[in-house]
N, C-alpha and C positions, 0 to 999 in steps of 0.2 A: 384196982383203982382205975377209973376211966377219966378222960378229959374230953374236950370238944374237938380234939384233933383226929384226923383220919390218917392212918399209916398205910401207905401203898407199898406193895412189894414189887420190885422190879428185877427182871432177869435178862441177862444177855442171851439171845437165841443160841442154841447149841447146834452143832453139826449133826448130832444124833437126835432123831425125831421118832424113835420107836414108840409103838403104842404103849409099851410098858412104862417108859419114861414119862410120857404125856399123862398117863393115868396117875402116876405117883405125884407129879407136880399138881395136878388137878385136886387130888385128895388133900395135899398140904395147904393149898390156898382156898379150898372149898369152892371151886369153880368147875363147870362142866368140861369134859374132855375136849369137845369140839371147839370151845372157846380158847382153851390152852393151845390147841393145834394151830389156830390162826395167829395167836400172839407170839408163839415161839418160832417165828419166821422173820427173815431179814437180817440186817446187820447193825441194828440199833436196839439198845435195851428196851424192853417192853414191860409195862405194868400188868401183872398177872393176878394180883389179889389185893384185898383191902381189909384192914382190921381197925377196930376202935380202940384196942388196948395195945400199948407199946410192947408189953411183955409177949403178947401173942404174935406180934409182928416179928420180934426178935427170934422166937422159937421157929417161926416159919422160915426165916432166913437161914438159920442153922440147919434145918432139915433139908433145904434146897442145896446148901453147901455140901452136905453129905452125899448128894446125888451127883456131885461133880460140876454143879452149875455155879456161875458167879451171880450171886443175888445180894440185894441190899434194900434198905427201906428208905423211903422219902415221904415227907409229910405233905398234906394238902396245902398247908400255908406256904411251904417252900415252892410248890408248883404255881401258886398264884402271886407270889411276890414280884414286884417290878424289878427288872434287871437293867443295870446301866454300867457300861464299861468305864474304866478310869479315863479313857481317852479314845476318841475316834480320830485317827491321824489323817492329816492332809499330806504329810510328807514323812519319809523314813530315811534315816541315814545310818549306814553301817560303818563303824570306825573302830578298828582293832577288835577288842573283845566286848565292845558295847554297841548297842543299837539305840538310836534316839528317835522317838516318835513325837511329832509336833502336830497339834491341832490347828484348825483355821483361826481360832481365837488366841493362839500363842501359848497354850498350855503344852508342856513337854513331859514325857516320861522316858527315863533312861533305864534300859535293862541290860544285864550282863548275859552272856551265852548260857549260863546255868540257871537263870532265874525262872525260865518257863518250863512247866511240867507237861503241858498238853496244848496241841494246836488242833483246832476244829475248824473245818471250812464247810460251808453249805450255801444254800440259796434261800432267799427270803422274798416274799411278795409284800410290798408296802404301798400304801395309798399316799400320794403326794397331792396335797390340797393346793389348788391354784387360785389365782385372784377371781373374785366374783365376776360372773359374766351376765350381761343383760340380754334377755331374750324377749322378743315381742310376739304376742299371739292375739288372735281375734276371738272375742267372746260376745255372746248375746247381751245387749243392754236391756235388761228386763223392764225397768220403768219406762224407757222410751218405746219399747215394743208394745207395752200395754196401752200407751197413749195413741198409738197408730192403729189400734184395733186388732192387733195380732200380727201385723207385718213386721218381720224380724228386722231389728235395727242392731247393727254390729258396732262394737267399740274395740279399740286397740288397747291391750293391757301389756305393760312392760314389767317383767319380773327380773329381779336381781338375785341370782343364786350362786353360791360358791361351787366350783366344780373340782373333782378330784380324779386323778389318773393313777391306775395301778401300775407298778413297775416291779420287775423281778431282777434282783442283783445278787451277786455272790458276796459272801462275807468271810473273813478269816478272824477267828478269835484265839487269843493267847491267854492261857490260864496259868496262874501260879499253883503250886501243889496244895497250899493251905487255904485256897478260896474257891468257892463255887461261882464267883463272879469273874467275868473276863477282865484282865488287866488292859488288853488292847482289843479293839474291834475295827479292823480295816474293812472298808466297804468299796465295792467295785467302782462306783460312780463318784466317790468322794476323794479318791487318792490322786495326787499329782505324781505321775509315774516317771518324772524326769530322773529320779534317783536310780532308775534301771540303766541309764546310760545307753550304750550301744544295743542293749537287749530290749529297749523300749519298742513297742509295736504300735501301729496305727489303731488297733482295736483294743478296747477295754477288756474284752474276754481273754485275749492272749496276755495282756499286761497283768491281770489279776492272777492268772495261772503262773506267770513268772515270779510274781511277788510271793506266792505261796512257796514256790521252789526256793527262793532266796531265804525266806523265813525258816524253812526246814533245814537248809544248809547251815544257817547261823545258829539256830537252836537245835543242834543235831541230837542232843540228849533227850529231847521232848518226845512224848508219844504223839502220833498223828492219826487223825481220823477224817476221812472225806465222805462218809456214808450219807451225809445230808446234801450232797451236790447233785448226783445223778437221779433224775426222776422225782425230786423232792422239792415241793414248794411249801414253805411254812406259813400257815395261817391259823387264826384263832378258831377253836372248836366252838360252834354256835350254841351247843347244848351246855357244855361245862363252863365256857368262858375262859378256858385255859389256852394260852398260846402254845400251839403244837411245836413250833420251832424252839421256843424257850424250854419246853418240857424235854425235848429230845437232847438239847445241849446239856441241860442239867443232868439227865440220866447218863449221858456219855462221860461227863466229868466224874460223877459218882462211881461209875464202872471202873474207870482207870485208877481212881483213888483206892477203890477196893482191891484191884489187882496189885497195885503197888504195895499196899499194906500187907497183903497176903504173902508177897515175895520177900518181905523183911524177915 
């Protein structure tokens, strides 16, 4: 039985990249060896195969597991769904065994030290739309030019266009074990770092790094992954329309969920 869904097979790259292993993976997911060699590199789970039938995807995952790889399936619709955190905090307050996250609009989320399963930090490029800017330019006034027998007559034209500026900032996401959606997403340029006290630095770069350290100390039982920080800027794939950063976050969450389930 088939449906309209596409089932993607994701694998966490292995430290072993022998030709034999690559060939076995390629055979399981029906992809060429050279493509698997490129995909099984790095520190973030990669999509290596695609199936139309759920049962075929499940068999592929089991076969990859038998090779000692951590594999799992994710659907096309999951990759394309919009993702919104419960809260984007403006402030953070640690008090006893609870942490309070408050947004600019007054919403709060209180978490206990054991509530968070995974902490993911990375970098993202976003476009910030600014107010419309008026720009003047000179253009040929065609009717007036015709009346003068071809002597160019210029006219000033004023255009009003909105402008956007791209900015790259670090984010920190906190995930509960039972959800693929982040409970908290702290953003480098959205936080009031006064909660750091004496550890507060003049630069946002140092402050977000210290915030990550504070969150790790508080949620000490949570997995932590910073693979999306160094040399990674998340943008949308122009061909597929899928947000690469969101895809990477989802695959990391599924990877740690799979690891935790296998450990039980």
